[in-house]
C-alpha positions in Angstrom: 130.4 93.9 97.7 131.5 97.4 98.7 129.1 100.1 99.9 128.2 102.5 97.1 125.5 104.6 98.8 126.5 107.7 100.7 125.1 109.0 103.9 122.6 111.5 102.5 121.5 109.0 99.9 121.0 106.4 102.6 118.9 108.6 104.8 116.7 109.7 101.9 116.2 106.0 100.9 115.4 105.0 104.4 112.9 107.9 105.0 111.2 107.3 101.6 111.1 103.6 102.2 109.3 104.0 105.5 106.9 106.6 104.0 106.0 104.3 101.1 105.5 101.3 103.4 103.3 103.4 105.7 101.3 104.8 102.7 100.8 101.4 101.2 99.9 99.7 104.4 97.8 102.3 106.1 96.9 105.3 104.0 95.9 103.6 100.8 92.8 101.5 100.4 94.6 98.4 99.1 94.8 97.3 95.5 97.8 97.2 93.1 99.0 100.7 94.0 99.3 99.8 97.7 101.2 96.6 96.9 103.5 98.6 94.5 104.2 101.2 97.2 105.0 98.6 99.8 107.3 96.7 97.5 109.1 99.9 96.5 109.4 100.9 100.1 110.9 97.6 101.1 113.5 97.9 98.3 114.4 101.4 99.3 114.6 100.5 103.0 116.8 97.5 102.2 119.2 99.4 100.0 119.4 102.2 102.5 120.2 100.1 105.5 122.7 97.9 103.5 124.3 101.0 101.9 124.4 99.1 98.6 122.5 99.6 95.4 122.8 96.9 92.8 121.7 99.3 90.0 124.5 101.7 90.8 127.2 99.2 90.0 126.6 98.8 86.2 126.2 102.5 85.7 129.3 103.3 87.7 127.5 105.5 90.3 129.0 105.9 93.7 127.5 108.5 96.1 129.8 107.4 99.0 
């Protein structure tokens, strides 16, 4: 699968992913919102580091 996430998009995803993982793990007091923040952060971090977004493909989006 080809990369479809551009450089700026990648860095935004990586920074938001790290921020959400931090917020869910340390800043929040636990519960469902913390789990949701951690899961969203992991997805953003993974798509940012891999430079691929599976949701971009069906919609024809390519920021690269």
